[in-house]
KEDO-826672 format. One record per residue (C-alpha): x, y, z; residue in three letters. Coordinates in steps of 0.2 Angstrom, whole numbers, padded with zeros to 4 digits, always signed. Layout:
// residues N
XYZALA
...
END
This chain:
// residues 690
+0246+0073+0167MET
+0244+0075+0149ALA
+0233+0062+0139ARG
+0241+0052+0126ARG
+0236+0041+0113LEU
+0241+0023+0108GLY
+0243+0017+0092VAL
+0224+0007+0090GLY
+0218+0000+0075ARG
+0213+0005+0059PRO
+0196-0003+0061TYR
+0180-0001+0063PRO
+0180+0018+0060LEU
+0173+0028+0071GLY
+0173+0027+0091ALA
+0170+0012+0100HIS
+0175+0004+0118PHE
+0185-0008+0121ASP
+0191-0016+0140PRO
+0205-0004+0140ARG
+0198+0011+0133GLY
+0189+0018+0115ALA
+0197+0017+0099ASN
+0196+0029+0085PHE
+0198+0029+0067ALA
+0193+0041+0055LEU
+0198+0039+0036PHE
+0204+0054+0026SER
+0214+0050+0010ALA
+0222+0068+0009HIS
+0225+0073+0027ALA
+0243+0078+0034GLU
+0237+0079+0052LYS
+0220+0074+0062VAL
+0217+0079+0080GLU
+0204+0069+0090LEU
+0197+0084+0101CYS
+0189+0083+0120LEU
+0179+0093+0127PHE
+0170+0096+0146ASP
+0154+0088+0149ALA
+0143+0102+0144HIS
+0154+0102+0126GLY
+0159+0123+0131ARG
+0178+0121+0133ARG
+0190+0109+0124GLU
+0201+0101+0136THR
+0212+0091+0125ASP
+0219+0089+0109ARG
+0228+0075+0103LEU
+0234+0067+0086ALA
+0229+0052+0079LEU
+0247+0044+0078PRO
+0243+0032+0065GLU
+0240+0030+0047ASN
+0235+0015+0038THR
+0229+0014+0021ASN
+0219+0033+0024GLY
+0214+0027+0039VAL
+0219+0039+0055TRP
+0219+0030+0071HIS
+0222+0029+0090GLY
+0216+0024+0108HIS
+0212+0033+0121LEU
+0215+0023+0136ALA
+0200+0023+0151GLU
+0189+0033+0141ALA
+0171+0032+0147HIS
+0153+0032+0140PRO
+0146+0050+0139GLY
+0166+0057+0133LEU
+0162+0073+0121LEU
+0173+0074+0106TYR
+0177+0080+0089GLY
+0190+0081+0074TYR
+0201+0095+0066ARG
+0208+0089+0051VAL
+0221+0097+0043TYR
+0230+0097+0026GLY
+0228+0110+0009PRO
+0214+0123+0006TYR
+0214+0124-0010ALA
+0198+0123-0019PRO
+0203+0123-0035GLU
+0210+0106-0033GLN
+0195+0101-0023GLY
+0204+0102-0006HIS
+0195+0112+0009ARG
+0203+0108+0026PHE
+0202+0121+0039ASN
+0208+0113+0056PRO
+0201+0130+0063ASN
+0184+0122+0061LYS
+0179+0107+0073LEU
+0173+0093+0062LEU
+0158+0080+0066LEU
+0164+0061+0066ASP
+0154+0053+0049PRO
+0152+0038+0060TYR
+0147+0046+0077ALA
+0132+0035+0085ARG
+0126+0049+0096ASP
+0127+0069+0094ILE
+0123+0081+0107VAL
+0120+0102+0103GLY
+0110+0109+0094ASP
+0118+0118+0077LEU
+0115+0138+0073HIS
+0123+0138+0056LEU
+0134+0156+0062ALA
+0148+0162+0050ASP
+0159+0155+0059ALA
+0154+0136+0052HIS
+0162+0142+0037PHE
+0178+0139+0030GLY
+0177+0152+0020TYR
+0175+0172+0023ARG
+0156+0173+0022VAL
+0154+0188+0013GLY
+0170+0193+0004SER
+0171+0198-0014ALA
+0179+0180-0018ARG
+0170+0171-0005ALA
+0175+0152-0009ASP
+0193+0155-0013ARG
+0195+0164+0005SER
+0199+0157+0021PHE
+0191+0158+0040ASP
+0203+0157+0053ARG
+0189+0157+0064ARG
+0186+0144+0079ASP
+0169+0135+0080ASN
+0172+0125+0093ALA
+0162+0132+0106ARG
+0146+0133+0096VAL
+0148+0118+0086MET
+0139+0101+0091PRO
+0150+0088+0098LYS
+0149+0068+0095CYS
+0146+0057+0111ARG
+0153+0039+0114LEU
+0143+0030+0117VAL
+0139+0009+0121GLU
+0128-0001+0114ASP
+0120-0009+0125SER
+0100-0013+0127PHE
+0091-0029+0131GLN
+0079-0033+0118TRP
+0072-0050+0125ASP
+0066-0059+0114ASP
+0061-0047+0100ASP
+0056-0054+0084ARG
+0058-0047+0065ARG
+0039-0048+0061PRO
+0046-0052+0044ARG
+0032-0049+0032HIS
+0032-0053+0015ALA
+0036-0038+0006LEU
+0019-0043-0005CYS
+0008-0044+0008ASP
+0014-0028+0016SER
+0004-0012+0018VAL
+0019+0004+0020ILE
+0010+0019+0032TYR
+0023+0034+0028GLU
+0024+0046+0042LEU
+0033+0058+0051HIS
+0036+0055+0070VAL
+0032+0071+0076LYS
+0021+0076+0061GLY
+0010+0061+0065PHE
+0011+0062+0083SER
+0010+0081+0089GLN
-0008+0085+0088ARG
-0015+0067+0096HIS
-0023+0073+0112THR
-0024+0054+0119GLY
-0006+0053+0116ILE
+0003+0061+0134PRO
+0009+0079+0130GLU
+0026+0075+0137ALA
+0029+0062+0124VAL
+0019+0071+0108ARG
+0034+0072+0093GLY
+0045+0059+0100THR
+0049+0042+0094PHE
+0040+0034+0113ALA
+0024+0042+0105ALA
+0026+0026+0092LEU
+0023+0014+0105ARG
+0008+0022+0114THR
-0008+0010+0115PRO
-0016+0028+0105GLU
-0005+0024+0091VAL
-0003+0006+0091ILE
-0021+0002+0092ASP
-0025+0015+0076HIS
-0010+0007+0066LEU
-0018-0010+0068ARG
-0037-0004+0065HIS
-0030+0001+0049LEU
-0023-0015+0046GLY
-0007-0010+0040VAL
+0011-0021+0040THR
+0024-0006+0042ALA
+0028+0010+0047VAL
+0039+0023+0035GLU
+0047+0034+0046LEU
+0053+0049+0037MET
+0071+0056+0040PRO
+0076+0051+0058VAL
+0096+0053+0056HIS
+0105+0068+0065TRP
+0100+0082+0052ALA
+0101+0103+0051VAL
+0091+0118+0049ASP
+0095+0125+0033ASP
+0101+0144+0035ARG
+0088+0152+0025HIS
+0075+0145+0031LEU
+0081+0149+0051ILE
+0082+0167+0045GLU
+0064+0169+0039ARG
+0057+0158+0054GLY
+0057+0140+0048LEU
+0066+0123+0051ARG
+0069+0109+0039ASN
+0057+0098+0046PHE
+0056+0084+0035TRP
+0075+0081+0040GLY
+0083+0078+0021TYR
+0097+0088+0027ASN
+0107+0076+0036THR
+0124+0075+0041ILE
+0125+0062+0054GLY
+0120+0044+0045TYR
+0122+0033+0063PHE
+0115+0045+0076ALA
+0096+0047+0078PRO
+0093+0066+0077ASP
+0090+0070+0096ARG
+0073+0082+0094ARG
+0064+0065+0091LEU
+0071+0056+0104LEU
+0064+0063+0119GLY
+0076+0056+0131GLY
+0091+0043+0126ASP
+0097+0032+0112LEU
+0087+0017+0119SER
+0071+0025+0114GLU
+0073+0022+0097PHE
+0075+0004+0100LYS
+0061+0002+0113ARG
+0049+0010+0101THR
+0054-0004+0088VAL
+0054-0017+0101ALA
+0035-0012+0102ALA
+0030-0010+0086LEU
+0035-0027+0082HIS
+0028-0034+0096LEU
+0012-0026+0089ALA
+0016-0037+0070GLY
+0023-0019+0064ILE
+0038-0017+0054GLU
+0048-0001+0054VAL
+0055+0006+0038ILE
+0068+0020+0039LEU
+0066+0034+0026ASP
+0088+0038+0023VAL
+0098+0052+0013VAL
+0114+0046+0008TYR
+0112+0055-0007ASN
+0119+0073-0001HIS
+0125+0080+0017THR
+0118+0096+0026ALA
+0135+0105+0018GLU
+0129+0111+0001GLY
+0137+0118-0013ASN
+0154+0127-0010GLU
+0147+0142-0005LEU
+0141+0129+0012GLY
+0147+0127+0030PRO
+0162+0115+0035THR
+0154+0103+0048LEU
+0161+0083+0043SER
+0164+0077+0027PHE
+0171+0093+0016ARG
+0183+0096+0030GLY
+0189+0077+0033ILE
+0191+0073+0014ASP
+0182+0086+0002ASN
+0188+0077-0015ARG
+0184+0060-0007SER
+0167+0061+0000TYR
+0158+0072-0014TYR
+0155+0071-0032TRP
+0166+0087-0039LEU
+0166+0095-0057SER
+0179+0090-0068SER
+0183+0105-0075ASP
+0183+0114-0060ASP
+0185+0105-0044PRO
+0179+0121-0035ARG
+0161+0118-0040HIS
+0150+0101-0035TYR
+0142+0092-0046MET
+0124+0092-0041ASP
+0112+0079-0045PHE
+0100+0081-0030THR
+0095+0097-0031GLY
+0103+0106-0014VAL
+0121+0108-0019GLY
+0129+0094-0018ASN
+0131+0074-0021SER
+0139+0060-0011LEU
+0152+0049-0020ARG
+0149+0032-0018LEU
+0162+0026-0032THR
+0172+0028-0018HIS
+0176+0012-0006PRO
+0177+0023+0011TYR
+0162+0031+0003VAL
+0151+0016+0000LEU
+0158+0009+0015ARG
+0150+0023+0027LEU
+0135+0020+0019VAL
+0134+0000+0022THR
+0142+0003+0039ASP
+0128+0015+0043SER
+0114+0002+0033LEU
+0120-0014+0044ARG
+0121-0002+0058TYR
+0102+0002+0059TRP
+0096-0017+0055VAL
+0108-0026+0067GLU
+0109-0013+0084VAL
+0093-0005+0078MET
+0083-0019+0072HIS
+0074-0010+0058VAL
+0067-0020+0044ASP
+0072-0012+0029GLY
+0073+0007+0021PHE
+0068+0019+0009ARG
+0083+0025-0003PHE
+0079+0045-0004ASP
+0085+0047-0023LEU
+0090+0032-0024ALA
+0100+0037-0045THR
+0111+0047-0035THR
+0118+0031-0028LEU
+0122+0022-0042THR
+0130+0035-0053ARG
+0146+0030-0061GLY
+0156+0044-0071PRO
+0143+0040-0085ASN
+0130+0040-0073GLY
+0115+0028-0068PHE
+0126+0012-0068ASP
+0114-0005-0066PRO
+0130-0015-0059ASN
+0136+0002-0048SER
+0144-0004-0034SER
+0132+0001-0023PHE
+0119-0010-0031LEU
+0133-0025-0029ASP
+0137-0021-0013ALA
+0120-0022-0006LEU
+0114-0039-0015SER
+0128-0047-0010GLN
+0128-0043+0010ASP
+0121-0056+0019PRO
+0113-0044+0032VAL
+0106-0029+0018LEU
+0099-0042+0004SER
+0088-0049+0018GLN
+0077-0032+0021VAL
+0068-0023+0013LYS
+0076-0012+0000LEU
+0065+0003-0007ILE
+0071+0015-0022ALA
+0064+0033-0025GLU
+0070+0029-0044PRO
+0075+0047-0049TRP
+0086+0062-0045ASP
+0086+0078-0055VAL
+0103+0073-0064GLY
+0103+0069-0082GLU
+0097+0052-0085GLY
+0090+0053-0069GLY
+0073+0047-0072TYR
+0076+0027-0069ARG
+0058+0020-0065LEU
+0059+0002-0067GLY
+0077+0000-0069ALA
+0083-0005-0052PHE
+0087-0025-0050PRO
+0079-0040-0042PRO
+0078-0037-0024GLY
+0071-0020-0024TRP
+0055-0012-0024SER
+0053+0006-0031GLU
+0041+0020-0029TRP
+0029+0020-0046ASN
+0026+0038-0049ASP
+0017+0033-0063ARG
+0004+0023-0051PHE
-0001+0040-0046ARG
-0001+0051-0060ASN
-0011+0039-0069ASP
-0023+0037-0056LEU
-0025+0054-0052ARG
-0029+0058-0070ARG
-0042+0044-0071PHE
-0052+0050-0055TRP
-0050+0068-0062ARG
-0060+0064-0078GLY
-0046+0065-0092ASP
-0048+0052-0107SER
-0035+0041-0115GLY
-0028+0034-0099VAL
-0037+0018-0096ILE
-0023+0008-0105GLY
-0012+0015-0094ALA
-0022+0012-0079VAL
-0027-0004-0081ALA
-0007-0006-0081ALA
-0004+0000-0065ARG
-0021-0011-0058ILE
-0012-0027-0064ALA
+0003-0023-0057GLY
+0013-0012-0068SER
+0019-0027-0077ALA
+0025-0015-0095ASP
+0040-0007-0081ILE
+0043-0023-0069PHE
+0041-0035-0078ARG
+0060-0041-0082HIS
+0074-0051-0074ASP
+0061-0061-0061ASN
+0054-0045-0055ARG
+0035-0048-0047ARG
+0021-0033-0044PRO
+0029-0032-0026SER
+0043-0022-0036ALA
+0031-0007-0037SER
+0027+0003-0023ILE
+0008+0012-0026ASN
+0003+0027-0021PHE
-0007+0042-0026VAL
+0000+0054-0012THR
+0016+0053-0002ALA
+0024+0066+0011HIS
+0031+0076-0004ASP
+0013+0083-0013GLY
-0004+0084-0008PHE
-0012+0075+0004THR
-0027+0066+0000LEU
-0039+0078+0006THR
-0028+0094-0004ASP
-0029+0081-0018LEU
-0047+0082-0020VAL
-0051+0101-0012SER
-0037+0111-0024TYR
-0032+0114-0040ASN
-0017+0123-0037ALA
-0004+0123-0024LYS
-0004+0135-0010HIS
+0013+0136-0001ASN
+0014+0155+0002GLU
+0018+0149+0021ALA
+0035+0143+0015ASN
+0040+0163+0014HIS
+0045+0158-0007GLU
+0032+0168-0018ASN
+0023+0150-0019ASN
+0037+0148-0032ASN
+0042+0130-0023ASP
+0034+0113-0025GLY
+0027+0107-0040THR
+0014+0113-0051ASN
+0011+0095-0059ASP
-0001+0090-0045ASN
-0016+0082-0057LEU
-0027+0087-0044SER
-0046+0092-0043TRP
-0056+0104-0032ASN
-0072+0097-0037CYS
-0079+0113-0042GLY
-0071+0125-0025ALA
-0056+0128-0022GLU
-0050+0125-0003GLY
-0063+0124+0011PRO
-0080+0125+0006THR
-0101+0123+0015ASP
-0109+0115-0002ASP
-0113+0099+0006ALA
-0113+0091-0013GLU
-0095+0095-0015ILE
-0091+0089+0001ALA
-0100+0073-0003ALA
-0091+0072-0022LEU
-0073+0076-0012ARG
-0078+0063+0002ASN
-0082+0048-0014ARG
-0066+0053-0025GLN
-0056+0051-0008ARG
-0064+0033-0007ARG
-0060+0031-0026ASN
-0041+0034-0025PHE
-0039+0023-0008LEU
-0048+0007-0015ALA
-0041+0010-0033SER
-0024+0009-0022LEU
-0029-0006-0011LEU
-0036-0017-0023LEU
-0022-0017-0036SER
-0007-0028-0038LEU
+0008-0021-0029GLY
+0012-0015-0012VAL
+0003-0001-0008PRO
+0007+0014+0003MET
-0005+0025+0013LEU
+0001+0042+0018LEU
-0002+0046+0037ALA
-0016+0056+0039GLY
-0028+0054+0025ASP
-0039+0040+0034ALA
-0045+0055+0045MET
-0046+0070+0032GLY
-0029+0078+0037ASN
-0025+0095+0027SER
-0010+0106+0025GLN
-0021+0120+0017ASN
-0015+0118+0000GLY
+0002+0116+0004ASN
+0011+0103-0006ASN
+0028+0106+0001ASN
+0029+0107+0019ALA
+0047+0104+0022TYR
+0048+0117+0031CYS
+0030+0119+0043GLN
+0034+0113+0061ASP
+0018+0119+0064ASN
-0002+0114+0061GLU
+0002+0114+0043ILE
+0013+0100+0044GLY
+0006+0091+0058TRP
-0007+0078+0056VAL
-0026+0083+0063ASP
-0033+0069+0070TRP
-0050+0077+0074SER
-0058+0070+0058GLY
-0058+0050+0067LEU
-0070+0059+0077TRP
-0080+0069+0062GLN
-0094+0059+0053PRO
-0087+0055+0034GLY
-0070+0064+0038SER
-0066+0047+0045ASP
-0060+0031+0034LEU
-0051+0023+0045THR
-0065+0007+0045THR
-0064+0009+0025PHE
-0047+0005+0022ILE
-0047-0009+0034ARG
-0063-0016+0026ARG
-0050-0014+0007LEU
-0037-0023+0016ILE
-0046-0036+0024ASP
-0053-0037+0004LEU
-0034-0037-0002ARG
-0029-0053+0009HIS
-0045-0063+0005ASP
-0045-0063-0014ARG
-0028-0065-0012HIS
-0023-0047-0022LEU
-0004-0052-0012THR
-0001-0064-0024ARG
+0016-0059-0030ASP
+0013-0063-0049ARG
+0008-0054-0064PHE
-0009-0059-0072LEU
-0010-0057-0091ASP
-0025-0066-0097GLY
-0019-0084-0094LYS
-0033-0097-0096VAL
-0033-0106-0079THR
-0034-0126-0078PRO
-0053-0124-0076ASP
-0055-0115-0091GLY
-0057-0098-0082ARG
-0043-0081-0088LYS
-0033-0077-0074ASP
-0038-0058-0077MET
-0051-0050-0091THR
-0055-0033-0095TRP
-0071-0031-0100LEU
-0081-0018-0109HIS
-0098-0011-0100PRO
-0109-0021-0113ASP
-0101-0037-0100GLY
-0088-0042-0117GLY
-0070-0042-0118GLU
-0061-0026-0122MET
-0056-0024-0140THR
-0040-0012-0145GLU
-0054-0002-0152ALA
-0061+0001-0136ASP
-0044+0003-0127TRP
-0041+0016-0139ASN
-0059+0024-0138ALA
-0054+0043-0137PRO
-0068+0045-0123ASP
-0067+0031-0115ALA
-0068+0032-0094ARG
-0073+0017-0088PHE
-0064+0001-0083LEU
-0072-0017-0080ALA
-0061-0034-0074ALA
-0060-0049-0067VAL
-0045-0054-0056PHE
-0048-0074-0057ASP
-0031-0083-0051ALA
-0036-0092-0037THR
-0055-0098-0037ARG
-0060-0081-0028GLN
-0062-0069-0042PRO
-0063-0051-0042LEU
-0074-0039-0049MET
-0070-0021-0051LEU
-0079-0006-0060LEU
-0073+0010-0061MET
-0082+0024-0069ASN
-0071+0039-0072GLY
-0087+0049-0082HIS
-0097+0063-0073ALA
-0114+0050-0078GLU
-0118+0033-0074PRO
-0114+0020-0086VAL
-0123+0006-0090ALA
-0114-0010-0087PHE
-0119-0028-0089THR
-0111-0043-0079VAL
-0106-0056-0089PRO
-0108-0076-0090GLU
-0094-0082-0079THR
-0091-0102-0081PRO
-0095-0108-0060GLY
-0099-0090-0053ILE
-0118-0090-0050LYS
-0120-0073-0044ALA
-0107-0056-0039TRP
-0109-0049-0021ARG
-0106-0030-0019MET
-0094-0026-0005ARG
-0088-0010-0009ILE
-0097+0004-0018ASN
-0089+0021-0016THR
-0105+0030-0020SER
-0111+0024-0004ALA
-0110+0038+0013ASP
-0099+0023+0020ASN
-0090+0015+0005GLY
-0100-0003+0007PHE
-0111-0009-0004GLY
-0123-0027-0001ASP
-0130-0031-0019ALA
-0130-0046-0028VAL
-0128-0046-0046LEU
-0132-0057-0057THR
-0127-0063-0074ALA
-0135-0054-0089SER
-0143-0040-0078ALA
-0136-0024-0080GLN
-0131-0013-0065TYR
-0131+0008-0067MET
-0113+0011-0062VAL
-0114+0028-0051PRO
-0104+0041-0059PRO
-0085+0044-0052ARG
-0086+0026-0043THR
-0079+0012-0039LEU
-0087-0006-0036ILE
-0079-0021-0031ALA
-0089-0037-0031LEU
-0085-0056-0026VAL
-0088-0070-0037GLY
-0100-0083-0028GLU
-0096-0100-0034GLU
-0114-0112-0040SER
END
């Protein structure tokens, strides 16, 4: 007997079980007909095509009786193929459900996946009639049953957080202590070897680079590479099966294990664009479902896409159903998968309206009023590549932002640049010049000196220029503005003096990061000296270039884990996590909450701040009767510093000295004593009360 669909319901969108079977609902405002396509257990043979019988306010829906878990399906959507009007329907192309919670099969971008005739003289105006179903991945119907037991979110205050950015495979693939069968998968993150490492470091959250189902770019495959980082998403509910190593429960088990260890899980999410690219890209899902609704199109010629992202297209969150897709996806990962927050790639794109960035956009408003999403960590990458796209500091209260000015200013300082001490002082003090408005606090600033995009910490102090030849783009990809310094030799060296200076510089960057106001973010691998051989854009390197080298944990001078943990402990001991700006106000006991000092021990004057060759900073954080003094010498020569008299403080005990081999110090300095701060060195001292 031929299958038939019942009317079903328009909500919820996607495919969902109920006691009688499964309901299917797909939004397409401009479609003329939608078919649900069912496949055999291997996904090779199309067994049924069933037209969704009802359309309610643009949502096509139907109910399939006796549906079972594991059912493989996709959609064919009928409508006009009129690129000049923004429509690109092509029912010859099997399409992924935007709400699919599991996607199976590999995608190889054959010509059949393109809605036009590849290679034709007027390519994007042509129409391709080849059926791609046999070589297209399929959506799999799943039942979200999982026994979470007493899983409890750590719920660390953002101001108390230390974030650790990692790529699931890149982080675990080369760790010889992790069982080989689970390396490169979510399961690796819950092994004792990884949990113990994270806890020893003292981090409170892992920020996972994209884990949504993504596509390898055709041009990369042709060069023997792949989109390793995963910033080429097409499935916003489905985990990338290359990271699963099993069924969907693998992700949930990993989250539960990290929570038990007191570690939160933040996802790096890519809702700004999809893997379908520009008008010459493949038709995989959104383009064939309702191109005109999902994407920003040129008002002058809707054949073309407005590209604020640099990868061909931009999702149009001003459309209510596109906004719903994103918010539904976010809630799914919070409520069903138990994640604790999100970092939004190119977040400016998500806020764009007809006139560019909109601080009152529907996206920002939707998240601020949502009872679920407003309670998790929301972190913006506050820029895109479109006009007016750089919006650092412009996001509303409740948001934190990647602060690239922290990265740039600290890199300039430790490279030895002059004229940056004022900017560095602002970064150390929480970047009030950027974030102190609308009741925002220092935790609005996500501070970092390295991230996945750019040099690793070891490469930052080992290379003056990028070396991206392995990407096969003639070293033209990746930024040229690295603000790096190789300390005297390009790349690896046997020179002991250069190696010692590089180690000191690594400690300088880490100490600056972890002893500043704001939320510090560390890059996985930096603690053990991981290098990418000077590649500052390893997005396509699923190999030893892109995989973290753990061997530094056992090499003298390479392991900084104990140093990092000491800094994090000092950060908490001295209340640098206190979430309020310090601005030199006098405390009730007559001391200022923060004081900037000249090398002679007196307070900085305007002339001192503007001195053209100034490369030395000294500060006393004194907001909580547990004062901390920082001495930062960016000069190539030592600087004599006179210890000031501080009411109630009898002496200053050194805790951090980056010029020491292990980064620690134990000297005791008293008032009026002169101390020679070594070149390119950070000193941290704690006040001992009289």
